[in-house]
C-alpha positions in Angstrom: 23.8 -28.5 248.1 27.1 -28.6 249.9 30.1 -27.2 248.1 33.0 -29.6 247.9 36.3 -28.6 249.6 38.4 -25.9 247.9 41.9 -24.5 248.5 40.1 -21.4 249.8 36.7 -21.3 251.6 33.8 -20.7 249.2 32.0 -17.4 249.4 28.7 -17.5 251.2 27.0 -16.5 247.9 28.6 -19.4 246.1 26.8 -21.9 248.4 23.6 -20.0 248.0 23.8 -20.0 244.2 24.8 -23.7 244.1 21.7 -24.6 246.1 19.5 -22.4 243.9 20.8 -24.1 240.8 20.4 -27.6 242.3 16.7 -26.7 243.1 15.6 -25.0 240.0 18.2 -25.6 237.3 20.7 -23.3 235.6 20.3 -19.6 235.9 20.9 -16.9 233.3 24.1 -14.9 233.1 21.9 -11.9 233.9 20.6 -13.5 237.1 24.1 -14.7 238.1 25.5 -11.2 237.7 22.6 -9.6 239.5 23.0 -12.0 242.5 26.8 -11.4 242.6 26.3 -7.6 242.7 23.0 -7.0 244.5 22.1 -10.1 246.6 20.6 -8.6 249.8 22.9 -10.6 252.1 26.0 -11.2 250.1 26.0 -9.0 247.0 29.3 -7.2 246.2 27.7 -3.7 246.4 25.7 -4.4 249.5 28.6 -5.0 251.9 31.6 -2.9 251.1 33.2 0.3 249.9 35.0 -1.1 246.8 36.6 2.1 245.5 40.1 3.5 246.0 43.6 2.0 246.6 42.3 -0.1 249.4 39.4 -1.4 247.3 39.1 -3.1 244.0 39.0 -0.3 241.5 39.5 3.5 241.0 37.0 5.8 239.2 37.6 9.2 237.6 36.5 11.3 240.6 39.2 9.5 242.7 41.9 10.4 240.1 41.4 14.2 240.0 39.1 16.8 241.5 39.0 18.5 238.1 36.7 15.7 236.8 33.9 16.5 239.2 34.4 20.2 239.0 33.9 20.3 235.2 30.8 18.1 235.6 29.5 20.7 238.2 30.0 23.5 235.7 28.3 21.4 233.0 25.3 21.0 235.3 25.2 24.8 235.9 25.1 25.5 232.2 22.4 22.8 231.7 20.4 24.6 234.4 20.8 27.9 232.6 19.6 26.3 229.3 16.5 25.1 231.2 15.6 28.7 231.9 17.1 28.7 235.4 14.1 27.0 237.2 13.7 28.0 240.8 13.6 24.3 241.8 15.9 21.7 240.3 16.8 18.2 241.3 20.5 17.3 240.9 20.5 13.5 240.8 23.5 11.2 240.7 23.2 7.5 239.9 25.8 5.3 241.6 27.6 8.2 243.3 30.6 6.2 244.5 32.1 7.7 247.6 30.5 11.1 247.0 33.7 12.8 245.7 32.2 13.7 242.3 29.2 15.5 243.9 31.4 17.2 246.4 33.7 18.5 243.7 30.8 19.5 241.5 29.1 21.5 244.3 32.4 23.3 245.1 32.6 24.4 241.5 29.0 25.5 241.5 29.7 28.1 244.2 30.3 30.4 241.3 26.5 30.1 240.6 24.9 30.9 243.9 21.4 31.1 242.3 21.8 27.5 241.2 22.7 26.3 244.7 19.7 28.2 246.0 17.5 26.3 243.6 19.0 22.8 243.9 18.6 19.8 246.1 20.9 16.7 245.7 19.5 13.2 245.4 21.9 10.3 245.5 20.6 6.9 244.2 22.6 4.4 246.1 21.9 0.9 247.4 25.1 0.3 249.3 25.1 1.3 253.0 28.9 1.4 253.2 29.0 3.7 250.2 26.2 5.8 251.7 28.4 6.3 254.8 31.3 7.5 252.6 29.0 9.8 250.8 27.6 11.3 254.0 31.2 12.1 255.1 32.1 13.6 251.7 29.0 15.8 251.7 28.8 16.7 255.3 29.4 20.4 254.4 27.3 20.4 251.2 25.7 23.8 250.5 22.4 22.2 249.5 20.1 19.6 251.0 21.1 16.0 250.3 18.8 12.9 250.2 19.4 9.2 249.4 17.2 6.9 247.4 17.1 3.2 246.4 16.1 4.1 242.8 15.7 7.1 240.7 11.9 6.8 240.8 12.0 7.9 244.5 13.6 11.3 243.6 11.1 14.2 243.4 9.5 15.1 240.1 10.3 18.3 238.3 13.3 19.8 236.4 16.3 17.5 236.9 19.9 17.2 236.0 21.1 13.5 236.2 24.7 12.4 236.4 25.5 8.7 235.7 29.3 8.1 236.0 30.2 4.4 235.7 26.6 3.4 236.4 25.4 1.6 233.3 28.4 -0.8 233.3 27.1 -2.1 236.6 23.7 -3.1 235.2 23.5 -6.9 234.7 23.4 -8.1 231.1 21.8 -11.1 229.3 24.1 -13.0 227.0 23.0 -15.0 223.9 25.2 -17.5 222.0 24.7 -18.2 218.3 24.1 -21.8 217.4 25.1 -21.9 213.7 23.7 -25.4 213.1 20.2 -24.4 214.2 20.6 -20.8 213.0 19.2 -19.7 216.4 20.4 -17.7 219.4 20.4 -19.5 222.8 20.5 -17.7 226.1 23.7 -18.3 228.0 23.2 -19.9 231.3 25.3 -20.6 234.4 25.2 -24.1 236.0 27.1 -25.8 238.8 28.8 -29.1 238.1 31.7 -31.1 239.6 32.2 -28.5 242.2 32.4 -25.5 239.9 30.3 -22.9 238.2 30.4 -23.0 234.4 28.5 -21.8 231.4 25.7 -23.9 229.8 23.5 -23.4 226.7 20.0 -22.4 227.3 16.7 -22.4 225.4 16.5 -20.8 221.9 15.0 -17.4 221.8 12.5 -16.0 219.3 13.7 -13.8 216.5 13.7 -10.1 217.2 15.3 -7.0 216.0 18.3 -7.6 218.2 19.0 -10.9 216.5 19.0 -9.8 212.8 21.6 -10.8 210.2 21.9 -14.3 211.5 23.1 -15.6 208.2 26.4 -13.7 208.6 27.1 -14.6 212.2 29.7 -17.1 213.3 29.0 -20.1 215.5 29.5 -19.3 219.1 29.2 -15.5 218.7 27.9 -13.7 221.8 25.4 -11.0 221.9 24.9 -8.9 225.1 21.7 -7.0 226.0 21.1 -4.9 229.1 17.4 -5.1 230.0 17.7 -2.6 232.9 19.1 0.3 230.7 15.7 1.0 229.0 14.0 1.6 232.3 16.6 4.1 233.4 16.3 5.9 230.0 12.5 6.0 230.5 12.9 7.6 233.9 14.9 10.4 232.2 12.1 10.9 229.7 9.6 11.3 232.5 11.3 14.5 233.7 11.2 17.8 231.8 13.0 20.0 231.4 15.9 17.7 232.2 19.5 16.9 231.1 21.4 13.7 231.7 25.1 13.0 231.5 26.2 9.4 231.0 29.9 8.7 231.3 31.1 5.1 231.0 33.3 2.7 229.1 31.9 0.9 226.1 31.4 0.8 222.3 29.5 3.1 219.9 28.6 0.6 217.1 26.5 -2.6 217.4 29.0 -5.3 218.4 29.2 -9.0 219.3 31.4 -10.4 222.1 31.7 -11.2 225.7 32.5 -8.1 227.7 31.7 -9.1 231.2 34.7 -8.8 233.5 35.5 -9.4 237.1 37.9 -7.2 239.0 39.3 -7.8 242.5 42.0 -5.9 244.2 42.8 -3.9 241.0 43.3 -7.1 239.0 41.2 -9.1 236.7 39.6 -12.2 238.3 37.7 -15.2 237.1 34.0 -14.6 236.7 33.2 -17.6 238.8 35.7 -17.3 241.5 34.2 -16.4 244.9 30.8 -15.0 243.7 30.0 -11.7 245.5 33.6 -10.9 246.2 34.5 -9.3 242.8 33.2 -6.4 240.9 31.4 -7.5 237.8 30.8 -5.1 234.9 30.0 -5.1 231.2 30.9 -2.7 228.5 28.1 -0.2 227.7 26.4 -0.3 224.4 26.1 3.4 223.6 24.4 2.7 220.3 21.4 1.1 222.0 21.4 3.7 224.7 21.2 6.5 222.2 18.6 4.6 220.2 16.4 4.0 223.3 16.8 7.7 224.3 15.6 8.9 220.9 12.7 6.4 220.8 11.7 7.9 224.2 11.6 11.4 222.8 14.9 12.6 224.2 17.6 14.5 222.2 20.9 12.7 222.3 24.4 14.2 221.8 27.5 12.1 221.4 28.9 9.8 222.4 32.2 11.7 222.5 35.5 10.3 223.8 35.8 11.4 227.5 39.3 12.9 226.9 38.0 15.2 224.1 34.9 16.0 226.2 37.0 17.1 229.2 39.4 19.1 227.1 36.6 20.9 225.3 35.1 21.8 228.7 38.3 23.5 229.8 40.4 20.9 231.6 43.6 22.6 230.6 42.5 26.0 231.9 41.5 24.5 235.3 44.8 22.6 235.5 46.7 25.8 234.9 44.8 27.4 237.9 45.7 24.5 240.1 49.4 24.4 239.3 49.9 28.2 239.6 50.9 27.9 243.2 51.8 24.2 243.3 55.3 22.7 243.9 57.1 21.0 241.1 56.3 17.6 242.6 52.6 18.5 243.0 52.5 19.8 239.4 53.9 16.6 238.1 51.4 14.5 240.1 48.4 16.6 238.9 49.5 16.4 235.3 50.0 12.7 235.5 46.5 12.2 237.0 44.9 14.4 234.3 46.8 12.6 231.6 45.2 9.4 232.8 41.8 10.9 232.2 42.4 12.2 228.7 45.2 10.0 227.2 43.7 7.8 224.4 45.9 4.9 225.6 44.3 5.1 229.1 40.8 6.4 229.8 40.5 9.1 227.2 38.9 7.0 224.4 37.6 3.8 226.1 35.4 6.0 228.3 32.7 8.0 226.4 30.2 10.7 227.2 26.6 10.8 226.1 24.3 13.7 226.9 20.5 13.5 226.8 18.1 16.4 227.1 14.4 16.7 227.4 12.6 20.1 226.8 15.8 22.0 226.1 16.3 23.6 222.7 20.0 24.1 222.7 22.7 21.4 222.7 24.5 21.1 226.0 28.2 22.0 226.2 30.6 21.1 224.7 28.3 19.6 222.0 27.0 23.1 221.5 30.4 24.0 220.1 29.9 21.4 217.4 26.6 22.9 216.3 27.4 26.6 216.4 
């Protein structure tokens, strides 16, 4: 299929998806999102470094070094709770530009025995981001390896960091048809020169679709099929600890949370496929449920601002401003406030810790159980 003329040239992926729909029919929202992000030739994460002022969005490690430093100290305490194994894999899923890991390893210099035991494994599919990570970690005090998925990382004791990783996993959407009292998968079609939503086939009843009698017509349910596999990979490693930091909700909820961001502004989901970052809010309730069903211990989720403050953000900030200028101090405090302020990232972002084969709760959740 040839796309009709637009004010701006269509993205290469738009033509590819239009041809796919013409040949096989509408595709699911999940498959549309997956293609936009991970298509081998034209996917958003395959061809660019999207992070920073010159990209499309900014993550917490870009805002302040304190974020990664506190995560590094958290990893060191998790290692201690494991019994200080002589070999431990420090794994990061979706490591961005490598700043979080670089800051974490710098903080971990206070635990030289940890660094003697650790190897770093970055799970990254984007070659441009891998190049940024190589530059950020060129002087890393431990060996660093790259993998396409977490299953390629070595077995054995592991500490896993997943900062803004789960929100990038494609989701399925289901729309409630009140007349039929059924859920239908939400699809994407291409008509009259534009992508648009279309109703799909009805799905069989399942636990995810309960309480249909109280649901309004047109309500949207999101499920993330890829999240369960990641959780199972955590459960396959022991002893292990995993830290999940992302934005999302803590109670079962209905609604369309998929958003497109381009050049630090929200964009239309269907504008220029492959050129915008597509994410969905993380369902922490189902993540925790999946973890517990897999035999893991789950702690949280806790608002990120509270988590950072409990870990010692203010003490670290005091160290940094001790010899800083007035202007540098103001800038540092502004950046840290962005991380902890409930009106900014402090509440929307949440922290969930998972452990396997560790008896004690990890910090700062241990403070809540002492």
